C-alpha positions as CSV (number, residue, x, y, z in Angstrom):
1,M,0.0,0.0,0.0
2,S,1.4,3.4,-1.0
3,S,2.3,5.7,1.9
4,D,0.2,8.5,0.5
5,V,-3.1,6.6,0.5
6,A,-5.7,8.0,3.0
7,I,-8.6,5.6,2.2
8,S,-8.5,2.2,0.6
9,V,-11.7,0.3,-0.2
10,R,-11.7,-3.3,-1.6
11,G,-14.7,-5.5,-2.5
12,L,-17.1,-3.4,-0.5
13,S,-20.8,-4.5,-0.6
14,K,-23.8,-3.7,1.5
15,A,-27.1,-5.6,1.4
16,Y,-30.4,-4.7,3.0
17,S,-33.4,-7.0,3.6
18,I,-36.6,-5.1,2.7
19,S,-40.3,-6.1,2.8
20,R,-42.4,-6.4,-0.3
21,G,-46.1,-6.7,-0.7
22,G,-48.5,-7.2,2.2
23,V,-51.8,-5.5,2.9
24,K,-51.7,-1.8,3.5
25,H,-54.0,-0.3,6.2
26,S,-55.2,3.2,6.7
27,T,-55.5,3.1,10.5
28,L,-53.7,1.5,13.4
29,G,-56.9,-0.4,14.4
30,E,-57.1,-2.0,11.0
31,T,-53.5,-3.1,11.2
32,L,-53.9,-4.7,14.7
33,L,-57.1,-6.4,13.6
34,H,-55.4,-7.9,10.5
35,K,-52.5,-9.2,12.7
36,L,-55.0,-10.9,15.1
37,K,-56.8,-12.6,12.2
38,N,-53.6,-13.6,10.5
39,P,-51.0,-14.2,13.2
40,F,-48.7,-16.3,11.0
41,E,-48.6,-14.1,8.0
42,R,-45.2,-12.9,7.1
43,A,-44.3,-10.2,4.6
44,K,-42.2,-11.2,1.7
45,R,-38.7,-10.1,1.9
46,E,-36.0,-9.6,-0.7
47,T,-32.4,-8.4,-0.7
48,F,-31.5,-5.0,-1.9
49,M,-27.8,-4.4,-2.8
50,A,-27.1,-0.7,-1.8
51,L,-23.4,-1.3,-2.7
52,S,-21.8,-4.0,-4.8
53,D,-18.1,-4.8,-5.1
54,V,-16.9,-1.2,-4.7
55,N,-13.1,-0.6,-5.1
56,F,-11.2,2.6,-4.9
57,D,-8.3,4.5,-3.3
58,V,-8.1,8.1,-2.1
59,N,-4.8,9.8,-1.6
60,D,-3.8,12.3,1.1
61,G,-5.0,15.8,0.3
62,D,-7.5,14.7,-2.4
63,V,-10.9,16.4,-2.4
64,V,-13.3,13.8,-3.8
65,G,-16.7,14.6,-5.1
66,I,-19.0,11.6,-4.8
67,V,-21.9,11.9,-7.3
68,G,-24.7,9.8,-8.6
69,R,-28.4,9.6,-8.9
70,N,-30.6,9.3,-5.8
71,G,-30.3,5.6,-4.7
72,A,-26.9,5.1,-6.2
73,G,-25.4,4.3,-2.8
74,K,-23.6,7.6,-2.0
75,S,-25.0,8.0,1.6
76,T,-24.6,4.3,2.3
77,L,-20.9,4.5,1.3
78,L,-20.3,7.5,3.6
79,K,-22.1,5.8,6.5
80,I,-19.8,2.8,6.2
81,L,-16.7,5.0,5.9
82,S,-17.8,6.9,9.0
83,R,-18.3,3.5,10.9
84,I,-22.0,4.2,11.4
85,T,-23.0,1.2,9.3
86,E,-21.1,-2.1,8.9
87,P,-20.5,-3.5,5.4
88,T,-21.8,-6.9,4.4
89,T,-18.5,-7.8,2.8
90,G,-15.3,-6.1,1.9
91,Q,-12.3,-4.3,3.6
92,I,-11.8,-0.6,4.4
93,D,-8.5,0.9,5.5
94,L,-8.6,4.5,6.9
95,Y,-5.3,6.2,7.7
96,G,-6.2,8.9,10.1
97,R,-9.0,10.3,12.3
98,V,-12.4,10.7,10.5
99,G,-14.8,13.6,11.1
100,S,-18.2,13.2,9.5
101,L,-21.2,15.3,8.9
102,L,-24.0,13.2,7.5
103,E,-27.8,13.5,8.0
104,V,-29.1,15.8,10.8
105,G,-29.1,13.9,14.1
106,T,-25.9,11.9,13.4
107,G,-23.1,12.3,15.9
108,F,-24.8,14.4,18.6
109,H,-26.5,13.2,21.8
110,P,-29.9,15.0,21.8
111,E,-30.1,15.3,25.6
112,L,-26.6,16.9,25.9
113,T,-26.0,20.6,25.4
114,G,-24.1,22.1,22.5
115,R,-21.1,22.6,24.7
116,E,-21.2,19.0,26.0
117,N,-21.5,17.6,22.4
118,I,-18.5,19.6,21.3
119,F,-16.3,17.9,23.9
120,L,-18.0,14.5,23.4
121,N,-17.2,14.6,19.7
122,G,-13.6,15.6,20.3
123,Q,-13.1,12.7,22.7
124,I,-14.6,10.3,20.2
125,L,-11.9,11.5,17.8
126,G,-9.3,10.8,20.4
127,M,-8.4,14.4,21.1
128,R,-7.2,15.7,24.5
129,K,-9.2,18.3,26.4
130,R,-6.6,21.0,25.7
131,E,-6.8,20.3,22.0
132,I,-10.6,20.7,22.1
133,D,-10.3,23.9,24.2
134,A,-8.0,25.4,21.6
135,A,-10.6,24.9,18.9
136,F,-13.6,25.7,21.0
137,D,-14.0,29.4,20.3
138,A,-13.5,28.9,16.5
139,I,-16.3,26.2,16.6
140,V,-18.7,28.5,18.4
141,D,-18.0,31.5,16.2
142,F,-18.4,29.5,13.0
143,A,-21.7,27.9,14.1
144,G,-23.1,31.2,15.6
145,V,-24.8,29.4,18.5
146,E,-23.1,31.1,21.4
147,K,-26.4,32.0,23.1
148,F,-27.6,28.4,22.9
149,L,-24.4,26.6,24.0
150,D,-25.9,25.4,27.2
151,T,-29.2,24.3,25.6
152,P,-29.8,20.6,24.8
153,V,-29.3,20.2,21.1
154,K,-32.7,18.5,20.7
155,R,-34.2,22.0,21.0
156,Y,-32.0,23.3,18.2
157,S,-33.5,24.1,14.8
158,S,-32.2,21.9,11.9
159,G,-30.2,24.9,10.7
160,M,-28.5,25.4,14.1
161,Y,-27.9,21.7,14.4
162,V,-26.1,21.5,11.1
163,R,-24.1,24.6,11.6
164,L,-22.7,23.3,14.9
165,A,-22.2,19.8,13.5
166,F,-20.2,21.1,10.6
167,A,-18.2,23.4,12.8
168,V,-17.3,20.5,15.1
169,A,-16.4,18.1,12.2
170,A,-14.2,20.7,10.4
171,H,-12.5,22.4,13.4
172,L,-11.4,19.4,15.4
173,N,-8.8,18.7,12.8
174,P,-9.6,15.2,11.5
175,E,-7.3,13.9,8.8
176,I,-10.3,12.8,6.8
177,L,-13.4,15.0,6.6
178,I,-16.6,13.3,5.2
179,V,-19.6,15.6,4.3
180,D,-22.9,14.5,2.9
181,E,-25.4,16.8,1.2
182,V,-26.9,17.8,4.6
183,L,-25.4,21.2,3.9
184,A,-28.5,21.9,1.8
185,V,-30.3,22.5,5.2
186,G,-28.3,25.7,5.7
187,D,-28.8,29.0,4.0
188,A,-26.6,30.3,1.1
189,E,-24.3,32.2,3.4
190,F,-23.7,29.1,5.6
191,Q,-23.1,26.9,2.5
192,N,-20.5,29.3,1.2
193,K,-18.8,29.3,4.6
194,C,-18.7,25.5,4.6
195,L,-17.3,25.4,1.1
196,G,-14.6,27.9,2.1
197,T,-13.7,25.8,5.1
198,M,-13.5,22.6,3.1
199,K,-11.1,24.4,0.7
200,N,-8.9,25.3,3.7
201,V,-9.1,21.8,5.0
202,A,-7.9,20.5,1.6
203,K,-5.1,23.1,1.4
204,S,-3.8,21.9,4.7
205,G,-3.2,18.5,3.2
206,R,-6.2,16.7,4.7
207,T,-8.6,14.5,2.7
208,V,-12.2,15.5,2.0
209,L,-15.1,13.3,0.7
210,F,-18.0,15.4,-0.4
211,V,-21.4,14.2,-1.6
212,S,-23.6,16.6,-3.6
213,H,-26.1,16.9,-6.4
214,N,-24.8,20.4,-7.0
215,M,-22.2,20.0,-9.8
216,Q,-21.2,23.6,-9.6
217,S,-20.0,23.1,-6.0
218,V,-18.4,19.8,-6.8
219,S,-16.4,21.4,-9.7
220,V,-15.2,24.3,-7.6
221,L,-14.2,22.3,-4.5
222,C,-13.0,18.9,-5.8
223,N,-10.0,17.7,-7.8
224,K,-11.2,14.1,-8.0
225,G,-14.6,12.5,-8.7
226,L,-16.3,9.2,-7.9
227,L,-19.5,8.4,-9.8
228,L,-21.7,5.7,-8.4
229,H,-24.5,4.0,-10.4
230,N,-26.8,1.4,-8.9
231,G,-24.3,0.7,-6.1
232,S,-21.2,0.3,-8.2
233,V,-18.3,2.5,-9.3
234,A,-19.0,3.8,-12.8
235,Y,-16.1,6.2,-12.9
236,H,-13.2,7.2,-10.6
237,G,-10.7,9.9,-11.7
238,E,-10.6,13.6,-12.5
239,V,-13.6,15.5,-11.3
240,E,-14.4,16.9,-14.8
241,G,-14.9,13.3,-16.0
242,A,-17.2,12.4,-13.2
243,I,-19.3,15.5,-13.7
244,A,-19.5,15.0,-17.5
245,R,-20.6,11.3,-17.1
246,Y,-23.1,12.2,-14.4
247,L,-24.7,15.0,-16.5
248,A,-24.8,12.7,-19.6
249,N,-26.6,10.0,-17.6
250,S,-29.0,12.4,-15.9
251,G,-30.5,14.0,-19.1
252,T,-34.2,14.3,-18.8
253,T,-34.9,11.0,-17.1
254,S,-36.6,10.6,-13.7
255,R,-36.7,8.1,-10.9
256,Q,-40.2,6.7,-11.4
257,D,-38.7,3.2,-10.8
258,E,-37.3,3.9,-7.4
259,A,-38.8,1.9,-4.5
260,P,-40.8,4.4,-2.4
261,D,-39.9,2.8,0.9
262,L,-36.2,3.6,0.3
263,R,-36.9,7.3,0.1
264,P,-36.3,9.7,3.0
265,G,-39.1,10.6,5.3
266,T,-41.4,9.0,7.8
267,G,-43.4,7.4,5.0
268,E,-47.0,7.7,6.1
269,Y,-47.6,9.1,2.6
270,R,-45.6,8.5,-0.5
271,F,-45.7,10.0,-4.0
272,T,-46.7,7.2,-6.4
273,S,-46.4,9.2,-9.6
274,V,-45.2,12.6,-10.8
275,S,-45.4,13.9,-14.3
276,A,-44.4,17.1,-16.1
277,G,-47.3,16.9,-18.6
278,R,-45.0,17.3,-21.6
279,Q,-41.2,17.1,-22.1
280,Y,-40.5,20.4,-23.8
281,Y,-41.6,23.9,-22.8
282,D,-40.6,27.5,-23.7
283,G,-39.0,29.3,-20.8
284,G,-42.0,31.5,-20.0
285,D,-44.7,28.8,-20.4
286,D,-46.9,27.7,-17.6
287,K,-45.3,24.5,-16.4
288,E,-47.7,22.1,-14.7
289,I,-46.5,19.2,-12.5
290,K,-49.1,16.5,-11.8
291,F,-48.8,14.0,-9.0
292,T,-50.6,11.2,-7.1
293,V,-50.1,10.4,-3.4
294,Q,-51.0,7.2,-1.5
295,R,-51.4,6.8,2.3
296,R,-49.1,4.0,3.6
297,G,-49.6,4.6,7.3
298,T,-51.6,6.4,9.9
299,S,-53.2,9.8,9.4
300,V,-50.8,12.8,9.8
301,G,-53.4,15.6,9.7
302,A,-52.7,18.8,7.8
303,M,-49.8,18.7,5.4
304,Y,-48.1,20.9,2.9
305,F,-46.3,20.3,-0.4
306,S,-43.1,21.7,-1.7
307,A,-41.0,21.3,-4.9
308,H,-37.5,22.3,-6.0
309,V,-36.6,23.0,-9.6
310,L,-33.0,22.2,-10.3
311,N,-30.8,22.9,-13.3
312,E,-28.3,20.5,-14.9
313,L,-25.6,21.5,-12.4
314,G,-27.9,20.6,-9.5
315,A,-28.5,24.3,-8.5
316,I,-32.0,25.0,-7.1
317,V,-33.3,27.8,-9.3
318,A,-36.8,27.9,-7.9
319,Q,-38.7,26.6,-4.8
320,C,-42.5,26.2,-4.9
321,D,-43.8,25.8,-1.3
322,S,-47.5,25.6,-0.7
323,R,-47.1,27.4,2.6
324,L,-46.0,30.6,0.8
325,V,-49.4,30.9,-0.8
326,G,-51.3,29.8,2.3
327,D,-52.1,26.3,1.1
328,W,-52.3,23.4,3.6
329,F,-54.1,20.1,2.8
330,E,-56.1,17.6,4.7
331,D,-54.9,14.0,4.3
332,S,-56.9,11.3,2.7
333,A,-56.3,7.7,1.6
334,N,-55.4,8.7,-2.0
335,M,-54.7,12.1,-3.4
336,T,-54.2,13.6,-6.8
337,G,-52.9,17.1,-7.3
338,S,-50.8,19.5,-9.3
339,F,-48.9,22.8,-9.1
340,R,-48.2,25.3,-11.8
341,F,-45.3,27.8,-12.1
342,T,-44.4,30.4,-14.7
343,T,-41.6,32.6,-13.5
344,P,-38.7,32.7,-13.5
345,W,-38.0,32.4,-17.2
346,L,-35.9,29.3,-17.3
347,K,-32.8,29.2,-19.5
348,P,-32.7,26.5,-22.3
349,G,-31.6,23.2,-20.9
350,H,-32.7,20.2,-18.9
351,Y,-34.3,20.5,-15.4
352,R,-35.5,18.1,-12.8
353,I,-38.1,18.4,-10.1
354,D,-37.7,17.2,-6.5
355,M,-41.0,16.8,-4.6
356,F,-41.7,16.9,-0.8
357,I,-44.6,16.1,1.5
358,C,-44.2,17.7,4.9
359,V,-46.1,18.2,8.2
360,G,-45.4,20.7,10.9
361,T,-43.0,18.3,12.6
362,G,-40.9,17.2,9.7
363,L,-40.5,15.4,6.4
364,V,-43.0,12.7,5.3
365,D,-41.6,12.0,1.8
366,K,-38.8,13.3,-0.3
367,Y,-38.9,12.2,-3.9
368,E,-35.7,13.3,-5.7
369,D,-35.7,13.4,-9.5
370,A,-39.4,12.9,-9.4
371,C,-39.8,14.1,-13.0
372,A,-37.8,16.0,-15.6
373,L,-38.5,18.6,-18.3
374,S,-36.6,20.5,-21.0
375,I,-36.7,24.2,-21.9
376,S,-36.6,25.0,-25.6
377,P,-33.9,27.4,-27.0
378,V,-36.3,30.4,-27.2
379,L,-35.3,33.7,-25.6
380,P,-37.5,36.4,-24.2
381,Y,-35.6,39.4,-25.5
382,R,-36.2,41.6,-28.6
383,Y,-32.7,42.0,-29.8
384,T,-30.0,39.6,-31.0
385,V,-26.7,39.9,-29.1
386,P,-23.5,37.8,-28.9
387,W,-23.6,34.9,-26.5
388,D,-21.6,36.7,-23.9
389,G,-24.7,38.8,-23.2
390,L,-26.6,35.8,-22.2
391,Q,-24.3,33.2,-20.7
392,Y,-24.3,34.1,-17.0
393,G,-27.0,33.5,-14.4
394,T,-29.4,30.7,-14.0
395,V,-32.6,32.3,-15.2
396,F,-33.6,35.2,-17.5
397,S,-35.1,38.2,-15.8
398,D,-37.1,41.3,-16.9
399,F,-35.1,44.4,-16.4
400,V,-34.8,48.1,-17.4
401,W,-31.7,50.3,-17.8
402,E,-32.0,54.0,-17.3
403,V,-29.2,56.4,-18.3
404,N,-29.4,60.1,-19.0
405,D,-28.4,59.9,-22.7
406,K,-29.6,56.7,-24.4
407,L,-29.0,55.9,-28.1
408,A,-32.3,55.1,-29.7
409,D,-31.1,54.0,-33.1
410,N,-27.4,53.0,-32.7
411,R,-27.0,49.7,-30.9
412,D,-23.7,48.0,-31.8
413,G,-24.0,44.6,-33.3
414,N,-27.8,44.7,-33.6
415,S,-28.9,45.0,-37.2
416,N,-32.6,44.7,-36.2
417,A,-32.5,47.8,-33.9
418,D,-34.3,50.9,-35.2
419,A,-35.7,54.1,-33.9
420,T,-39.3,52.8,-34.0
421,N,-38.5,49.7,-31.9
422,S,-36.4,51.2,-29.1
423,G,-38.3,50.1,-26.0
424,H,-36.8,48.2,-23.1
425,P,-36.5,44.4,-23.1
426,D,-39.8,42.8,-22.3
427,I,-39.6,39.3,-20.9
428,R,-43.3,38.8,-21.8
429,H,-43.2,40.0,-25.4
430,P,-44.4,37.0,-27.4
431,D,-43.7,38.4,-30.9
432,S,-40.1,39.3,-30.3
433,R,-38.7,36.0,-29.1
434,Q,-35.4,34.9,-30.7
435,S,-34.0,31.4,-30.9
436,L,-30.8,30.5,-29.0
437,A,-29.3,29.5,-32.3
438,E,-29.9,33.0,-33.7
439,S,-28.3,34.7,-30.7
440,S,-25.1,32.6,-30.8
441,T,-24.3,33.2,-34.5
């Protein structure tokens, strides 16, 4: 084994036994009555391979972006590397202390205060008290929870919890830092702080494993990439290669074949189908997403729905949360519904929709890649410009420029500009749309 290897994985597999079939009941009483009438009935079980014969090495100082579709095995791999879950078969060698930030709730004792959990995590990492003391102020400052240090963490919001958990994982100087996409819980400012901290960790020669669906963050932070597909390694090498293959495989497909019981959430309700209506839209069209929901457990009362619209790089360009328009919904055994959104004007390309069912106490179902759609290369502006006038940003916006002296009939590079058509760009102007091909020629 080379002396510069930080992580070595050989023949790693992880199998889960999951239930299939059986009778679904809408109330606890119906479930108990069925059990009494059928005491010897057993649900059918089958083996699900979350990981299968995974092999790779990670060198000291590498920042590895682990990418793949939902259900590819990314989180399972990180849990095994963090020693939270045992592998079914295989060997893992870790050369150094490991600090992990996985899903909210991992690594902290809910009854202990923030202060006590900082010291507990340091001791788990094998650090002496004086080492933890030296990092304590930096942890508290980064997390911004000074007023709540002596409050049990079970009373923290998810954002506070994640801020403190990341600060502990990053500042207690593990040789290997493992971060799952739990950073999505934080706001944009916190995410930028985390990315900056991970860059500093990498510059110090330590090793980082980073799972994300946001390819922009992966490309900025990572120098290596690991692409997982159906529990196996599809690519391991330069990060650009991993991103290119991930985007090529993502395209406009969805995860309609994914087993609902494997999705995050408490599971009383699950999306059973999600459809974008049609595959292609113009950027300013009304886009309608239709869905069906099935009850799989006891009633949860009032619920709300939310959806994220993500571009090809995994950046969330829009969030459609029913609470924002005052819509809560009473549960029933089976539900059908839809939501429509128009703005923002989406840029040409492929988009996917993540769907959520929530109650006041938390997540019921999270359906990543629930459906996909494409935006046609039609632009909302009146004038043709070179591509450098269009390439930045994630959406097109309506805007107005005001300057004291404005040229009404002399726009460089615009042969179609004239004095009679000198108004401002109008994102809703249906007769003035240009194609993307026209603007780039």
